[in-house]
Residue, then its C-alpha position, 0 to 999 in steps of 0.5 A: x500500500x505504502x509503495x503504491x502511494x509513493x509511486x503515485x506521489x512521485x508521478x504527481x510531483x514529476x508532472x508538476x515539476x515538468x510543468x514548472x520547467x516547461x511553462x515557468x522556465x525552472x531550469x534545474x530538475x532539483x529546483x523543479x521537484x522541490x518547488x513542485x512538492x512545496x506547491x502541491x503539498x506545502x512544506x510538509x504536507x497535511x497528514x493525508x498528503x504528507x510526502x517523504x524525501x523518497x517520494x520525490x521523483x528522479x531527474x529521469x522521471x521528470x524528464x519522462x514527464x517533460x517529454x510527454x508534455x512536449x509531445x502533447x503541447x507541441x506535436x510535430x513542431x517539436x521535430x521541426x525545432x529539433x532539426x533546426x537546433x541540430x543544424x544550428x548546433x552543427x554550424x556552431x561546432x564547425x565555426x568553433x572547430x579549433x576548440x574540438x566542440x562536442x554536443x551534449x544534452x537535449x539536442x543530441x538526445x532529441x528531447x528538445x522543447x520550447x525554451x531548450x538551448x544548445x549545449x556544447x563542450x569546448x576545450x582550451x587551456x586559454x580562455x582568451x583564445x576562445x573569447x577572441x575567436x568568438x569576437x572575430x566571428x562577430x557573435x554577441x556573448x557573455x561569460x560567467x563562472x559556474x561551480x560544478x560538483x565533479x568527482x566529489x569536489x567542487x570545481x569552477x568552470x567558465x560558461x559562455x552564452x552566445x546569442x542566436x536563434x536558440x540560446x547557445x551555452x559553451x562550457x569551457x574545459x581544459x584540453x586534458x579533460x577532452x577524454x574524461x568521461x562525465x556522468x549525466x545528472x539525469x540518469x547517472x550514466x556516462x555522458x555522451x559527447x557528440x562530434x560534428x561528424x557524428x551529428x551530421x550522420x544523426x541529422x542525415x538519418x533522422x531528418x532525411x528530407x529536411x537535410x536534403x533541402x538544407x544541403x540544396x538551398x541552405x534553408x532550415x525548415x520553420x526557422x522563421x517561426x523560431x526566430x520570431x519566438x526568440x525575439x518575443x522571448x528576448x523582449x519579455 
């Protein structure tokens, strides 16, 4: 009985956490699940609705609920968005070739939604080199420091945010970490870093017709719609 109740609570909280991420822009699974539980049940909940820490859903459960919500809300638009984001990710990676970029996250896995960004890892021992490169490309960007918990310790990394049709976030790592395998915060499994050549193969296989059009004309399907969304979001 208690096990079934815990499963139901996890599902309820996961759905609310997914809604918070999709509709209200909560960016992290950890924040979304705790805010969802607080909104649904208060700080501790009433006796009937009290939840325990083990009733909180995993990141993977929230991701699953988020996928369902995206499919219901966006339908075929999500596939158009995915193609556009993958092509722009590929163009960005080609432009940053000296820094051996690798694609991670939702654009690589295919689970994008409105508000998703393009996440790339880049590798250099001199931050000023990649900043100068981006300036030469004429991109607008902002740099910030982020503290990440890695292998039992906290480390500071530089993230570079670039303005584009879709937000692009570059996580800057020392060159010797290119072959260090990180683990995903969503499922704990080794993180997959996708090379430009592998991304090209993915696009050609999963977006065959759209890719043929792009190669022939340079046109990205539905890009005007996504550019409009971006302008509205920036205005707000």
